[in-house]
NUSE-836345 format. One record per residue (C-alpha): residue in one letter; y, x negated, z. Coordinates in pm, 1 decimal. Layout:
BEGIN
+------+----------+----------+----------+
! type !       yy !       xx !       zz !
+------+----------+----------+----------+
!    A !        Y !        X !        Z !
...
+------+----------+----------+----------+
***
This chain:
BEGIN
+------+----------+----------+----------+
! type !       yy !       xx !       zz !
+------+----------+----------+----------+
!    M !      4.6 !      9.3 !     15.8 !
!    D !    325.7 !   -123.1 !    -99.2 !
!    T !    587.7 !   -183.9 !    173.7 !
!    V !    969.8 !   -238.4 !    128.1 !
!    F !   1205.4 !   -446.4 !    355.8 !
!    T !   1564.6 !   -521.6 !    347.1 !
!    A !   1673.6 !   -905.3 !    310.8 !
!    G !   1919.0 !  -1158.1 !    243.0 !
!    T !   1910.5 !  -1329.1 !    -83.0 !
!    D !   1896.1 !  -1658.4 !    134.7 !
!    R !   1546.9 !  -1662.2 !    299.8 !
!    R !   1585.5 !  -1996.2 !    514.9 !
!    A !   1328.2 !  -2085.3 !    774.8 !
!    H !   1558.6 !  -2149.0 !   1013.0 !
!    L !   1943.3 !  -2012.5 !   1064.2 !
!    E !   2194.6 !  -2128.8 !   1302.5 !
!    T !   2446.0 !  -1888.7 !   1334.9 !
!    V !   2655.1 !  -2030.7 !   1614.7 !
!    D !   2711.0 !  -2265.7 !   1854.9 !
!    C !   2690.1 !  -2080.8 !   2153.7 !
!    A !   2271.6 !  -2065.9 !   2144.1 !
!    I !   2234.9 !  -1776.3 !   1912.4 !
!    F !   1961.7 !  -1879.3 !   1681.1 !
!    V !   1773.2 !  -1669.5 !   1444.7 !
!    H !   1429.8 !  -1795.9 !   1311.2 !
!    V !   1373.6 !  -1645.1 !    970.5 !
!    N !    964.6 !  -1766.2 !    919.9 !
!    V !    983.4 !  -1530.1 !    600.4 !
!    L !    772.6 !  -1251.1 !    727.0 !
!    F !    591.6 !  -1477.2 !    975.2 !
!    G !    360.8 !  -1621.5 !    686.9 !
!    A !    359.3 !  -1275.4 !    467.1 !
!    K !    227.2 !  -1340.2 !    152.1 !
!    R !    461.2 !  -1195.2 !   -154.2 !
!    S !    261.1 !  -1159.5 !   -465.5 !
!    K !    565.3 !   -989.5 !   -644.9 !
!    I !    959.8 !   -977.1 !   -596.6 !
!    S !   1164.4 !   -726.7 !   -708.3 !
!    F !   1566.3 !   -710.0 !   -593.6 !
!    D !   1740.7 !   -400.9 !   -544.1 !
!    R !   2105.8 !   -384.1 !   -346.1 !
!    K !   2053.6 !   -129.4 !    -71.5 !
!    L !   2225.1 !    -34.0 !    258.2 !
!    F !   2308.4 !   -407.2 !    279.2 !
!    G !   2169.4 !   -684.7 !    128.8 !
!    V !   1890.6 !   -695.7 !    -88.9 !
!    S !   1549.3 !   -575.5 !    -63.5 !
!    Y !   1248.7 !   -734.9 !   -175.3 !
!    L !    903.2 !   -563.2 !   -256.6 !
!    V !    596.0 !   -694.4 !    -76.8 !
!    Q !    259.3 !   -654.7 !   -213.8 !
!    G !   -114.6 !   -631.1 !   -105.9 !
!    S !   -226.8 !   -744.8 !    287.6 !
!    M !     31.1 !   -843.3 !    497.2 !
!    K !    -27.2 !  -1133.4 !    751.6 !
!    T !    175.8 !  -1063.5 !   1113.6 !
!    G !     49.3 !  -1359.4 !   1271.8 !
!    S !   -227.6 !  -1233.2 !   1451.4 !
!    G !   -520.9 !  -1247.1 !   1181.2 !
!    S !   -557.5 !   -947.7 !    961.8 !
!    S !   -438.5 !   -625.4 !   1205.2 !
!    P !   -243.4 !   -378.1 !   1028.2 !
!    Y !    -46.7 !   -336.9 !   1316.3 !
!    G !    353.5 !   -493.3 !   1308.6 !
!    S !    481.5 !   -372.8 !    977.0 !
!    A !    719.3 !   -113.2 !   1151.6 !
!    A !    788.8 !   -406.9 !   1375.9 !
!    L !    856.3 !   -658.4 !   1054.5 !
!    K !   1085.7 !   -413.6 !    883.5 !
!    F !   1341.8 !   -404.1 !   1173.2 !
!    H !   1317.1 !   -806.9 !   1231.7 !
!    D !   1363.9 !   -863.7 !    841.1 !
!    A !   1670.5 !   -611.6 !    843.4 !
!    A !   1817.4 !   -767.4 !   1162.0 !
!    S !   1754.1 !  -1110.2 !   1021.2 !
!    S !   1939.6 !  -1047.3 !    672.1 !
!    A !   2234.0 !   -866.3 !    864.9 !
!    I !   2295.7 !  -1167.7 !   1058.6 !
!    H !   2304.1 !  -1389.4 !    771.9 !
!    D !   2520.9 !  -1170.1 !    581.1 !
!    L !   2717.1 !  -1160.8 !    918.6 !
!    R !   2768.9 !  -1523.8 !    864.2 !
!    N !   2828.4 !  -1531.0 !    501.5 !
!    S !   3127.2 !  -1241.8 !    489.1 !
!    Q !   3274.1 !  -1206.7 !    843.1 !
!    L !   3365.1 !  -1529.8 !    909.0 !
!    D !   3724.6 !  -1546.9 !    851.9 !
!    Q !   3766.1 !  -1193.4 !   1021.3 !
!    I !   3598.8 !  -1381.2 !   1346.0 !
!    V !   3858.7 !  -1673.4 !   1279.3 !
!    A !   4126.7 !  -1413.9 !   1257.9 !
!    A !   4052.0 !  -1235.1 !   1555.6 !
!    A !   3977.1 !  -1564.4 !   1767.7 !
!    K !   4347.2 !  -1692.6 !   1662.1 !
!    L !   4471.4 !  -1394.8 !   1831.5 !
!    C !   4272.7 !  -1419.6 !   2152.2 !
!    A !   4336.7 !  -1774.6 !   2184.4 !
!    E !   4718.8 !  -1695.2 !   2140.6 !
!    S !   4683.7 !  -1459.9 !   2404.5 !
!    I !   4519.7 !  -1643.4 !   2673.9 !
!    A !   4697.4 !  -1956.3 !   2631.3 !
!    N !   5019.8 !  -1761.4 !   2677.1 !
!    S !   4865.6 !  -1611.5 !   3043.5 !
!    G !   4773.8 !  -1299.7 !   2807.0 !
!    L !   4443.6 !  -1059.5 !   2875.6 !
!    V !   4238.1 !   -938.1 !   2614.8 !
!    F !   4100.1 !   -616.7 !   2661.2 !
!    L !   3764.9 !   -477.3 !   2514.8 !
!    F !   3693.5 !   -156.9 !   2512.9 !
!    G !   3386.7 !     73.3 !   2440.3 !
!    S !   3271.3 !    336.0 !   2523.1 !
!    G !   2875.5 !    504.9 !   2482.4 !
!    H !   2648.3 !    225.9 !   2379.2 !
!    S !   2949.1 !     26.9 !   2244.7 !
!    R !   2972.2 !    -90.7 !   2627.7 !
!    M !   2745.0 !   -325.5 !   2601.6 !
!    M !   2908.0 !   -561.9 !   2343.7 !
!    V !   3201.8 !   -532.8 !   2675.3 !
!    D !   2947.1 !   -671.9 !   2920.4 !
!    E !   2851.4 !   -932.9 !   2628.1 !
!    M !   3146.2 !  -1102.5 !   2645.1 !
!    T !   3255.9 !  -1050.5 !   3008.7 !
!    P !   3123.9 !  -1106.5 !   3299.5 !
!    R !   2868.5 !  -1327.0 !   3120.9 !
!    Q !   2700.4 !  -1656.2 !   3161.4 !
!    G !   2945.8 !  -1879.3 !   2929.4 !
!    C !   3262.6 !  -1659.4 !   2913.9 !
!    F !   3576.5 !  -1789.5 !   3084.2 !
!    V !   3926.1 !  -1629.7 !   3210.6 !
!    G !   4102.9 !  -1447.8 !   2964.8 !
!    F !   3876.9 !  -1141.1 !   2888.8 !
!    Y !   3897.2 !   -816.9 !   3031.5 !
!    P !   3650.8 !   -547.0 !   3030.1 !
!    L !   3801.7 !   -222.6 !   3028.8 !
!    V !   3490.0 !    -48.5 !   3118.6 !
!    E !   3524.8 !    363.7 !   3203.3 !
!    L !   3218.8 !    481.0 !   3360.7 !
!    S !   3273.4 !    851.2 !   3273.7 !
!    V !   3232.4 !    735.1 !   2882.6 !
!    S !   2961.8 !    495.4 !   2937.4 !
!    N !   2725.8 !    577.8 !   3222.4 !
!    Y !   2522.1 !    824.8 !   3082.2 !
!    S !   2123.4 !    674.8 !   3172.3 !
!    A !   2064.4 !    995.7 !   3305.2 !
!    I !   2038.8 !   1147.1 !   2981.5 !
!    I !   2065.0 !   1517.9 !   3133.6 !
!    G !   2194.8 !   1664.0 !   3457.5 !
!    P !   2452.9 !   1438.4 !   3678.5 !
!    N !   2570.0 !   1156.0 !   3472.8 !
!    G !   2381.5 !   1269.4 !   3174.5 !
!    L !   2503.6 !   1237.3 !   2793.9 !
!    R !   2652.9 !   1541.7 !   2684.5 !
!    A !   2946.4 !   1472.8 !   2914.0 !
!    P !   3050.4 !   1137.4 !   2780.4 !
!    L !   3008.8 !   1281.1 !   2426.7 !
!    S !   3236.3 !   1530.2 !   2480.0 !
!    L !   3512.9 !   1333.3 !   2628.3 !
!    E !   3505.6 !   1056.7 !   2351.3 !
!    K !   3647.6 !   1383.7 !   2160.6 !
!    Y !   3882.5 !   1496.8 !   2411.8 !
!    E !   4237.1 !   1415.9 !   2341.5 !
!    G !   4511.0 !   1231.9 !   2524.7 !
!    Y !   4188.4 !   1053.9 !   2797.6 !
!    A !   4232.6 !    745.6 !   2643.3 !
!    E !   4597.3 !    768.1 !   2705.1 !
!    E !   4525.9 !    841.8 !   3093.4 !
!    I !   4314.7 !    535.1 !   3114.0 !
!    L !   4615.7 !    302.3 !   2943.4 !
!    K !   4835.9 !    407.6 !   3186.4 !
!    G !   4676.0 !    305.0 !   3472.5 !
!    F !   4815.3 !    -68.7 !   3310.5 !
!    H !   5138.5 !   -284.8 !   3308.9 !
!    F !   5028.7 !   -460.6 !   3000.5 !
!    G !   5187.6 !   -821.5 !   2900.8 !
!    P !   5358.6 !   -939.5 !   2572.0 !
!    K !   5069.1 !  -1127.3 !   2549.1 !
!    D !   4801.7 !   -903.6 !   2637.1 !
!    A !   4569.5 !   -809.5 !   2283.6 !
!    F !   4237.8 !   -526.0 !   2257.5 !
!    I !   3937.9 !   -580.9 !   2139.6 !
!    I !   3792.5 !   -211.9 !   2018.3 !
!    I !   3381.1 !   -163.1 !   1993.6 !
!    S !   3305.7 !    140.6 !   1815.6 !
!    T !   3039.9 !    134.9 !   1517.2 !
!    S !   3135.3 !    466.4 !   1382.3 !
!    G !   3518.9 !    378.8 !   1442.8 !
!    I !   3616.3 !    791.2 !   1399.7 !
!    R !   3578.5 !    903.4 !   1766.7 !
!    P !   3936.5 !   1076.1 !   1873.9 !
!    L !   3890.3 !    813.0 !   2202.0 !
!    V !   3871.7 !    497.1 !   2045.4 !
!    V !   4113.5 !    575.8 !   1763.7 !
!    E !   4379.9 !    687.2 !   2059.1 !
!    M !   4309.3 !    389.6 !   2252.8 !
!    A !   4375.5 !    165.6 !   1920.0 !
!    L !   4703.3 !    397.9 !   1875.3 !
!    G !   4823.1 !    328.9 !   2205.5 !
!    A !   4756.4 !    -66.5 !   2217.6 !
!    K !   4966.3 !      7.5 !   1873.8 !
!    V !   5244.0 !    133.0 !   2033.3 !
!    R !   5286.7 !   -117.6 !   2306.5 !
!    D !   5296.8 !   -419.0 !   2047.6 !
!    L !   4958.8 !   -483.8 !   2112.6 !
!    P !   4716.5 !   -634.4 !   1864.9 !
!    V !   4405.5 !   -490.6 !   1776.0 !
!    I !   4090.4 !   -610.0 !   1692.9 !
!    A !   3805.0 !   -366.4 !   1575.4 !
!    I !   3439.5 !   -399.9 !   1548.3 !
!    L !   3267.3 !   -139.9 !   1341.7 !
!    S !   3079.7 !    -74.5 !   1104.1 !
!    R !   3258.0 !    -42.3 !    762.9 !
!    A !   2968.9 !    149.9 !    568.3 !
!    H !   2996.8 !    417.7 !    847.1 !
!    C !   3333.6 !    436.3 !    931.7 !
!    E !   3473.0 !    456.1 !    581.4 !
!    K !   3205.0 !    755.5 !    462.8 !
!    A !   3252.9 !    966.1 !    752.7 !
!    Q !   3555.5 !   1223.4 !    794.4 !
!    P !   3823.3 !   1134.4 !   1040.3 !
!    A !   3783.3 !   1300.0 !   1396.6 !
!    H !   4119.9 !   1237.5 !   1528.4 !
!    P !   4397.1 !   1513.4 !   1433.8 !
!    S !   4636.9 !   1202.6 !   1300.8 !
!    G !   4370.8 !   1163.9 !   1011.9 !
!    K !   4319.5 !    765.5 !   1125.5 !
!    K !   4016.3 !    617.9 !   1202.0 !
!    L !   3993.5 !    303.9 !   1409.7 !
!    V !   3957.3 !     68.2 !   1082.0 !
!    D !   4304.3 !    211.2 !    964.6 !
!    V !   4443.7 !    106.3 !   1341.6 !
!    A !   4354.3 !   -223.1 !   1397.6 !
!    D !   4489.9 !   -567.2 !   1297.8 !
!    V !   4196.8 !   -744.8 !   1231.2 !
!    V !   3895.7 !   -569.0 !   1141.7 !
!    I !   3515.2 !   -719.2 !   1173.0 !
!    D !   3235.0 !   -560.3 !   1043.8 !
!    N !   2907.5 !   -544.7 !   1210.9 !
!    L !   2779.5 !   -475.7 !    882.3 !
!    S !   2521.9 !   -167.7 !   1007.3 !
!    P !   2451.4 !     68.9 !    781.2 !
!    V !   2535.4 !    468.8 !    796.6 !
!    G !   2380.7 !    614.9 !   1090.7 !
!    D !   2334.4 !    248.7 !   1230.9 !
!    C !   1958.8 !    278.0 !   1235.0 !
!    A !   1795.7 !     83.1 !    908.7 !
!    V !   1424.4 !    126.9 !    955.4 !
!    A !   1261.6 !    458.3 !    790.0 !
!    L !    904.3 !    537.3 !    854.2 !
!    E !    674.2 !    742.3 !    684.9 !
!    G !    629.7 !   1064.4 !    894.9 !
!    L !    982.5 !   1030.9 !   1075.7 !
!    A !   1285.1 !   1242.1 !    952.1 !
!    W !   1490.9 !   1003.1 !   1091.1 !
!    Y !   1557.1 !    680.6 !   1074.2 !
!    T !   1526.9 !    419.4 !   1398.1 !
!    G !   1576.9 !     44.3 !   1421.4 !
!    P !   1996.5 !     51.5 !   1514.3 !
!    L !   2172.7 !   -282.1 !   1392.8 !
!    S !   2489.9 !   -292.2 !   1607.2 !
!    T !   2341.9 !   -440.2 !   1911.6 !
!    V !   2195.1 !   -767.0 !   1734.2 !
!    T !   2523.4 !   -762.1 !   1500.3 !
!    G !   2733.8 !   -662.0 !   1774.8 !
!    S !   2634.7 !   -922.1 !   2006.3 !
!    A !   2645.0 !  -1220.3 !   1747.7 !
!    I !   3035.4 !  -1127.4 !   1639.5 !
!    I !   3100.0 !  -1150.2 !   2050.2 !
!    N !   2956.3 !  -1503.1 !   2115.5 !
!    M !   3104.7 !  -1627.0 !   1791.8 !
!    L !   3419.8 !  -1469.1 !   1856.9 !
!    R !   3399.9 !  -1637.8 !   2218.7 !
!    C !   3263.7 !  -1954.9 !   2092.9 !
!    E !   3528.0 !  -1992.6 !   1805.7 !
!    T !   3814.7 !  -1879.8 !   2104.6 !
!    A !   3702.9 !  -2170.3 !   2335.5 !
!    G !   3719.8 !  -2415.5 !   2084.8 !
!    M !   4075.0 !  -2327.7 !   1974.1 !
!    L !   4206.4 !  -2326.9 !   2319.5 !
!    V !   3999.9 !  -2682.1 !   2391.9 !
!    E !   4184.3 !  -2795.3 !   2070.4 !
!    R !   4549.3 !  -2646.8 !   2209.3 !
!    G !   4461.1 !  -2874.8 !   2495.3 !
!    I !   4352.7 !  -2618.7 !   2749.2 !
!    T !   4092.6 !  -2578.2 !   2910.9 !
!    P !   3896.5 !  -2260.2 !   2976.1 !
!    V !   3844.4 !  -2144.2 !   3305.3 !
!    M !   3424.8 !  -2073.5 !   3296.0 !
!    L !   3153.6 !  -1814.1 !   3449.3 !
!    P !   2861.6 !  -2081.8 !   3490.1 !
!    S !   2525.5 !  -2024.7 !   3465.2 !
!    H !   2452.3 !  -1982.0 !   3850.3 !
!    Q !   2054.3 !  -1913.6 !   3840.8 !
!    F !   1994.0 !  -2261.3 !   3990.0 !
!    V !   1900.6 !  -2309.7 !   4363.1 !
!    T !   2091.1 !  -2542.4 !   4599.5 !
!    N !   2330.5 !  -2601.0 !   4291.0 !
!    N !   2687.9 !  -2677.6 !   4452.2 !
!    A !   2864.6 !  -2746.2 !   4152.4 !
!    S !   2756.9 !  -2412.2 !   4019.0 !
!    D !   2867.5 !  -2243.5 !   4310.5 !
!    E !   3213.6 !  -2417.7 !   4348.4 !
!    Q !   3285.2 !  -2341.8 !   3956.0 !
!    L !   3206.2 !  -1970.6 !   4050.3 !
!    E !   3466.3 !  -1959.2 !   4301.2 !
!    N !   3721.6 !  -2087.9 !   4101.4 !
!    F !   3622.5 !  -1877.2 !   3813.0 !
!    Y !   3675.2 !  -1582.5 !   4041.2 !
!    E !   4013.2 !  -1696.5 !   4181.4 !
!    A !   4116.3 !  -1826.0 !   3832.4 !
!    Y !   4039.2 !  -1426.9 !   3716.0 !
!    R !   4192.5 !  -1300.9 !   4020.6 !
!    R !   4521.5 !  -1471.4 !   3884.8 !
!    S !   4520.6 !  -1385.0 !   3554.8 !
!    L !   4539.0 !  -1019.3 !   3648.3 !
!    R !   4868.9 !  -1005.7 !   3845.6 !
!    H !   5038.2 !   -859.9 !   3558.7 !
!    L !   4883.9 !   -553.2 !   3533.4 !
!    Y !   4979.3 !   -429.5 !   3868.4 !
!    E !   5340.8 !   -563.6 !   3937.8 !
+------+----------+----------+----------+
***
């Protein structure tokens, strides 16, 4: 039975994406034998057709093909990210470095699952002072699914006009602050209003979204704008419409969302590039060290340095 996979045009065995320990190892489908290759532009990247039996790395078991579909789609997206989004990531890093170098803060906001990208930036081993996680629990705490702290209320609040402005009113933003807003769809009133509110305050806005989804979807904000229309820099996470990339026979809906994989890569590429730019300016970022060591006095001391530097970085927000 023929199996279709989505892949990039360059199938290198070992692809290094960024220096911040993000490595994608592409082993040509773990040794799958390809008897015939056909190219056809799909949702993202180039697809190829694998015919005949497939080796999954553990004998001739028929299982693993669905897992490899996702692996290949994610690997392709990461590769395309490197090729197509580096200029945008560098442009975003310049905004972040400019803000942090001048005692500003870079706010990160994402509702729903996009909140995970906020957590990936900070607080996280390897992060540094200058990024502020603007986490609103009412739109990012839904793990119960039903009942209290369920999914219905956050989904409803994402559509509620005026909610983002009330969040923004809680801060005294400085002239050197900036925003990163993460939303794969880029159309919900909450994220569009957050971006518009930042722009009214003369703060630059970086958006991380799926262009394929955002540009195809109808706007939901009364202004008719989408996040892609408001942001100063747009980084495409290369997720397909609906985010999910894997179609399986017998399932009416796609599975295998890509935005976590590509979003995390973007966040770390952006952080590493920003750190490099700060060092070039002669500014040493105050790092959050890896503290998962026993009796490591150096990491304990650095952790205290991070706490104190972070505390000082917030002073202008409440004065």
